[in-house]
Wavefront OBJ file of the C-alpha trace (Angstrom):
o trace
v 285.539 62.180 163.552
v 288.456 59.746 163.897
v 289.859 61.732 166.808
v 286.464 61.800 168.481
v 286.093 58.048 168.003
v 289.507 57.392 169.512
v 289.239 59.720 172.495
v 285.602 60.742 173.082
v 283.354 58.124 171.437
v 280.346 59.066 173.582
v 280.051 62.345 171.676
v 279.406 60.623 168.350
v 275.844 60.720 167.005
v 276.305 57.269 165.479
v 277.144 55.814 168.893
v 274.004 57.304 170.393
v 271.940 55.823 167.565
v 273.548 52.395 168.031
v 272.834 52.655 171.738
v 269.107 52.897 171.000
v 269.322 49.885 168.676
v 271.215 47.876 171.297
v 268.875 48.917 174.099
v 265.556 48.141 172.457
v 266.738 45.014 170.688
v 268.168 43.792 173.989
v 264.868 44.413 175.778
v 262.910 42.724 172.978
v 265.144 39.639 172.958
v 265.835 39.473 176.702
v 263.654 36.448 177.419
v 264.879 34.683 174.276
v 268.524 35.262 175.219
v 267.939 33.876 178.718
v 266.167 30.770 177.412
v 268.629 30.067 174.617
v 271.620 30.566 176.924
v 270.335 28.266 179.677
v 269.203 25.564 177.249
v 272.450 25.767 175.265
v 274.552 25.465 178.408
v 272.554 22.367 179.353
v 272.864 20.784 175.901
v 276.653 20.862 176.079
v 276.250 17.819 178.322
v 273.288 16.273 176.529
v 275.023 12.947 175.874
v 275.926 12.560 179.532
v 272.454 13.630 180.703
v 270.690 11.323 178.239
v 272.882 8.375 179.172
v 272.270 8.962 182.883
v 268.527 9.288 182.261
v 268.412 5.951 180.428
v 270.334 3.691 182.774
v 267.234 1.517 183.038
v 267.233 0.915 179.256
v 269.385 -2.073 178.364
v 271.589 -2.009 175.292
v 273.595 -4.812 173.737
v 275.272 -4.035 170.426
v 275.029 -7.733 169.494
v 271.244 -7.741 169.918
v 269.972 -4.890 167.773
v 266.996 -5.340 165.474
v 267.696 -5.268 161.707
v 266.959 -1.926 160.087
v 264.464 -3.450 157.636
v 262.520 -4.964 160.543
v 262.454 -1.616 162.341
v 261.153 0.122 159.199
v 258.467 -2.526 158.676
v 257.351 -2.328 162.316
v 257.265 1.460 162.225
v 255.103 1.444 159.103
v 252.815 -1.107 160.707
v 252.304 1.001 163.832
v 251.998 4.335 161.971
v 250.664 3.541 158.473
v 249.464 7.091 157.752
v 252.821 8.684 158.567
v 255.969 8.817 156.439
v 259.175 7.615 158.065
v 261.844 10.170 157.115
v 264.887 9.430 159.254
v 266.234 6.762 161.616
v 268.921 7.026 164.294
v 270.215 3.578 165.332
v 270.838 2.758 169.004
v 274.133 3.925 170.468
v 275.639 3.607 173.964
v 274.664 7.196 174.819
v 271.139 6.726 173.429
v 270.269 2.977 173.578
v 267.068 3.016 171.520
v 265.921 3.487 167.965
v 264.886 7.078 167.279
v 262.348 7.306 164.459
v 261.363 10.570 162.788
v 257.986 10.772 161.051
v 256.029 13.297 159.026
v 252.251 13.131 159.227
v 249.720 14.051 156.545
v 249.799 17.685 157.696
v 253.595 17.837 157.301
v 254.028 17.929 161.070
v 257.083 16.175 162.494
v 256.920 13.467 165.160
v 259.659 11.645 167.047
v 259.036 8.067 168.185
v 261.373 5.869 170.249
v 261.641 2.107 169.789
v 263.231 -0.793 171.623
v 266.764 -1.560 170.449
v 266.359 -5.336 170.340
v 262.880 -5.584 168.814
v 262.326 -2.285 167.021
v 258.858 -2.055 168.576
v 257.812 1.488 169.557
v 257.580 2.053 173.278
v 254.019 2.156 174.563
v 254.898 5.197 176.631
v 256.399 7.891 174.433
v 257.414 10.085 177.340
v 260.234 12.359 176.312
v 263.316 12.726 178.442
v 264.016 16.090 180.025
v 266.973 16.594 177.700
v 264.742 15.945 174.665
v 262.508 18.843 175.704
v 265.557 21.041 176.244
v 266.823 20.152 172.763
v 263.443 20.914 171.182
v 263.325 24.199 173.095
v 266.801 25.229 172.006
v 266.339 24.304 168.340
v 262.638 24.855 167.648
v 261.394 26.861 170.654
v 258.873 24.004 171.078
v 257.074 25.232 167.920
v 258.365 22.961 165.158
v 259.548 24.436 161.863
v 257.999 27.832 162.643
v 259.922 27.924 165.898
v 263.146 27.048 164.073
v 262.705 30.016 161.736
v 261.902 32.335 164.650
v 264.896 30.986 166.546
v 267.328 31.639 163.702
v 265.835 35.099 163.124
v 266.293 35.952 166.791
v 269.823 34.557 166.544
v 270.533 37.139 163.854
v 269.341 39.719 166.373
v 271.921 38.293 168.788
v 274.607 39.018 166.187
v 273.390 42.617 165.919
v 273.514 42.894 169.724
v 277.118 41.660 169.728
v 278.208 44.115 167.018
v 276.478 47.150 168.536
v 277.665 46.098 171.988
v 281.285 46.067 170.802
v 280.894 49.643 169.506
v 279.235 50.805 172.717
v 281.886 49.111 174.860
v 284.737 51.203 173.427
v 285.436 53.939 176.031
v 288.381 55.608 174.306
v 292.111 54.966 174.227
v 292.845 56.237 177.749
v 290.126 54.183 179.427
v 289.879 51.074 177.271
v 291.390 48.695 179.859
v 288.736 49.715 182.380
v 286.082 47.929 180.336
v 287.847 44.587 180.694
v 287.359 44.108 184.417
v 284.831 44.459 187.222
v 285.688 46.502 190.292
v 283.961 45.222 193.424
v 284.829 48.377 195.402
v 281.913 50.343 194.001
v 278.156 50.252 194.438
v 276.021 47.494 192.948
v 274.853 49.655 190.039
v 278.418 50.239 188.891
v 279.298 46.570 189.468
v 276.314 45.594 187.331
v 277.411 48.024 184.606
v 281.009 46.783 184.676
v 279.873 43.156 184.625
v 277.747 43.762 181.529
v 280.648 45.467 179.756
v 283.349 43.007 180.792
v 281.354 39.848 180.093
v 280.170 41.309 176.806
v 283.658 42.051 175.514
v 285.213 38.779 176.736
v 282.465 36.740 175.088
v 282.211 38.917 171.977
v 283.774 36.438 169.546
v 281.766 33.381 170.558
v 278.471 35.291 170.839
v 279.108 36.779 167.390
v 279.828 33.281 166.090
v 276.552 32.008 167.534
v 274.833 34.810 165.623
v 276.682 33.865 162.421
v 275.647 30.226 162.821
v 272.022 31.368 163.126
v 272.326 32.920 159.663
v 273.930 29.722 158.358
v 271.311 27.409 159.871
v 268.569 29.492 158.255
v 270.238 29.871 154.835
v 272.848 27.059 154.555
v 272.963 26.851 150.764
v 273.149 30.619 150.282
v 275.895 31.010 152.872
v 277.825 28.133 151.296
v 277.505 29.819 147.897
v 278.861 33.107 149.289
v 281.743 31.350 151.052
v 282.533 29.443 147.857
v 283.036 32.747 146.030
v 285.494 33.995 148.656
v 287.302 30.684 149.198
v 286.333 27.764 146.920
v 284.819 24.837 148.782
v 286.531 21.490 148.270
v 285.982 19.106 151.171
v 282.780 20.827 152.316
v 281.231 20.908 148.856
v 278.309 18.501 148.959
v 278.231 16.222 145.913
v 275.022 16.252 143.914
v 273.517 12.795 143.815
v 271.808 11.815 140.549
v 268.176 10.838 140.458
v 267.512 7.156 141.229
v 267.269 4.821 138.287
v 263.898 3.835 136.879
v 262.387 0.575 137.939
v 260.043 -1.132 140.347
v 262.520 -3.190 142.353
v 263.484 -2.029 145.858
v 266.995 -2.648 147.178
v 267.245 -4.440 150.515
v 268.410 -2.172 153.304
v 270.750 -4.872 154.625
v 272.493 -5.057 151.233
v 272.930 -1.275 151.241
v 274.395 -1.413 154.746
v 276.852 -4.151 153.766
v 277.963 -2.028 150.813
v 278.270 0.977 153.118
v 280.648 -0.859 155.449
v 282.858 -1.706 152.482
v 282.939 1.906 151.273
v 282.787 3.818 154.554
v 283.639 1.678 157.582
v 282.604 3.332 160.818
v 279.620 3.915 163.077
v 276.243 4.261 161.397
v 274.463 7.152 163.150
v 271.659 8.054 160.750
v 269.597 6.837 157.816
v 267.740 9.295 155.613
v 264.826 7.627 153.835
v 263.296 8.705 150.496
v 259.864 10.213 150.001
v 258.882 7.444 147.601
v 259.949 3.765 147.508
v 263.082 3.382 145.427
v 264.289 6.925 146.048
v 267.810 7.728 147.178
v 268.847 6.505 150.633
v 271.391 8.566 152.605
v 273.588 7.049 155.310
v 275.561 9.006 157.909
v 278.697 7.244 159.195
v 280.903 8.688 161.946
v 284.436 7.539 161.284
v 285.915 8.087 164.766
v 283.206 7.378 167.326
v 279.396 7.595 167.477
v 278.308 11.207 167.714
v 281.671 12.616 166.622
v 280.699 14.471 163.466
v 284.167 15.977 162.908
v 284.896 13.246 160.345
v 281.741 11.831 158.843
v 281.014 10.027 155.590
v 277.646 10.797 154.018
v 276.878 8.087 151.447
v 273.975 8.181 149.000
v 272.630 4.969 147.464
v 270.134 4.266 144.694
v 267.019 2.906 146.389
v 266.134 0.715 143.403
v 269.463 -0.967 142.712
v 271.419 -0.368 145.935
v 274.214 1.172 143.843
v 276.467 3.736 145.510
v 275.865 7.161 143.980
v 278.018 9.592 145.972
v 280.359 9.671 148.974
v 280.877 12.915 150.845
v 283.903 12.849 153.155
v 282.551 15.536 155.462
v 285.343 17.071 157.552
v 288.246 16.566 155.158
v 288.900 20.295 154.866
v 291.290 21.635 152.245
v 290.499 25.362 152.032
v 289.644 28.273 154.319
v 286.080 28.056 153.054
v 285.962 24.395 154.108
v 287.167 25.228 157.606
v 284.754 28.145 157.960
v 281.700 26.003 157.147
v 282.942 22.973 159.073
v 283.435 25.046 162.227
v 279.783 26.147 162.236
v 278.652 23.148 164.275
v 281.705 22.416 166.499
v 282.044 26.032 167.656
v 278.304 26.349 168.140
v 277.908 23.279 170.350
v 281.390 22.878 171.870
v 281.084 19.111 172.281
v 283.972 17.757 170.194
v 287.096 18.522 172.199
v 286.641 16.895 175.569
v 285.432 17.826 179.033
v 287.457 21.056 179.545
v 285.967 22.605 176.389
v 282.497 21.410 177.380
v 282.815 23.123 180.740
v 284.059 26.304 179.049
v 281.197 26.284 176.535
v 278.683 25.680 179.318
v 280.002 28.738 181.179
v 279.930 30.789 177.972
v 276.316 29.769 177.442
v 275.473 30.891 180.969
v 276.989 34.283 180.160
v 274.053 35.004 177.838
v 271.392 35.141 180.588
v 273.825 37.133 182.756
v 274.239 39.668 179.951
v 270.487 39.875 179.493
v 269.761 40.311 183.213
v 272.507 42.903 183.757
v 271.286 44.781 180.681
v 267.713 44.832 181.998
v 268.963 46.082 185.374
v 270.825 48.900 183.627
v 267.633 49.800 181.776
v 265.754 49.804 185.076
v 268.342 51.957 186.815
v 268.567 54.513 184.023
v 264.991 54.819 182.802
v 262.270 52.643 184.304
v 262.915 53.360 187.975
v 262.443 57.109 187.521
v 259.257 56.638 185.538
v 257.977 54.065 188.051
v 258.491 56.471 190.911
v 256.666 59.183 188.981
v 253.626 56.937 188.716
v 253.504 56.240 192.462
l 1 2 3 4 5 6 7 8 9 10 11 12 13 14 15 16 17 18 19 20 21 22 23 24 25 26 27 28 29 30 31 32 33 34 35 36 37 38 39 40 41 42 43 44 45 46 47 48 49 50 51 52 53 54 55 56 57 58 59 60 61 62 63 64 65 66 67 68 69 70 71 72 73 74 75 76 77 78 79 80 81 82 83 84 85 86 87 88 89 90 91 92 93 94 95 96 97 98 99 100 101 102 103 104 105 106 107 108 109 110 111 112 113 114 115 116 117 118 119 120 121 122 123 124 125 126 127 128 129 130 131 132 133 134 135 136 137 138 139 140 141 142 143 144 145 146 147 148 149 150 151 152 153 154 155 156 157 158 159 160 161 162 163 164 165 166 167 168 169 170 171 172 173 174 175 176 177 178 179 180 181 182 183 184 185 186 187 188 189 190 191 192 193 194 195 196 197 198 199 200 201 202 203 204 205 206 207 208 209 210 211 212 213 214 215 216 217 218 219 220 221 222 223 224 225 226 227 228 229 230 231 232 233 234 235 236 237 238 239 240 241 242 243 244 245 246 247 248 249 250 251 252 253 254 255 256 257 258 259 260 261 262 263 264 265 266 267 268 269 270 271 272 273 274 275 276 277 278 279 280 281 282 283 284 285 286 287 288 289 290 291 292 293 294 295 296 297 298 299 300 301 302 303 304 305 306 307 308 309 310 311 312 313 314 315 316 317 318 319 320 321 322 323 324 325 326 327 328 329 330 331 332 333 334 335 336 337 338 339 340 341 342 343 344 345 346 347 348 349 350 351 352 353 354 355 356 357 358 359 360 361 362 363 364 365 366 367 368 369 370 371 372 373
């Protein structure tokens, strides 16, 4: 069997079985792969697109509404909804972004003026906001997120089976790395599918792995911790807030945060009930750079600091493996050249899907179509 695998892999029964898995899974996920590839390639430049789309929105870092005033205004405008998270204005997104949960547990995103905290009368989403919702939730909320991650696992299976199917044998293995333009279009299409598939194998496999992680983050972290103990990426467990009826002022919490974790405040996680724990997200390098981020948890009653998580201070292989989930998925941390590369890699997904469908048409559907005519 080893000799057959090395020299004549097409004769193996297992390869033929994996071919059927790859074929039908590829057909089933073809539209998904095209959509997720195009939207992902676009999102690599989401900061630039959002900033360009909001040139008409003024932003002055010295004239930003206090957080407590924004919370009070939000609750006044939407009294039946629960405010769950706040993203403060930043140069690339000069507005308050407010996340709500309604009585039916449905999520809503509301934008507010940076200087006043008042929600915009027109809640028209930007194009890039729709693209982000499409890429993350398939425009279907939490259900779409679960479907998306499940389909992402299918992408991992496609990558693994594709790698097995790509192997042509020792004598011919270099042929699968390139595309010869001297042949007919069917062969060019076949070579393109093979070559692009093998050159993008690692990153496509990683995207599939991240889909598993996004769906089961705690379970994956527990498995990784067994293999390589987590140190820097081990999230500290915050204790329950103290008993009492007093509510800490948000401004006092923010002052304490700047003493403990100086940096750029990029998110505020609010508790379900008044007095619950408040979580602050502080980027230590620049806004939006989550490579080094402090995640501070405060007691909502007393304003006391409960835990500090220095996210990104990696000290083990397990730390690096989990930390790389987001940077290698999005490709936005290492400058313009990497962004361009990741955009092109994202565009490879629809190319793989289209070339695969053309192969299916050439080999099977065309003959059956002609028989029907």
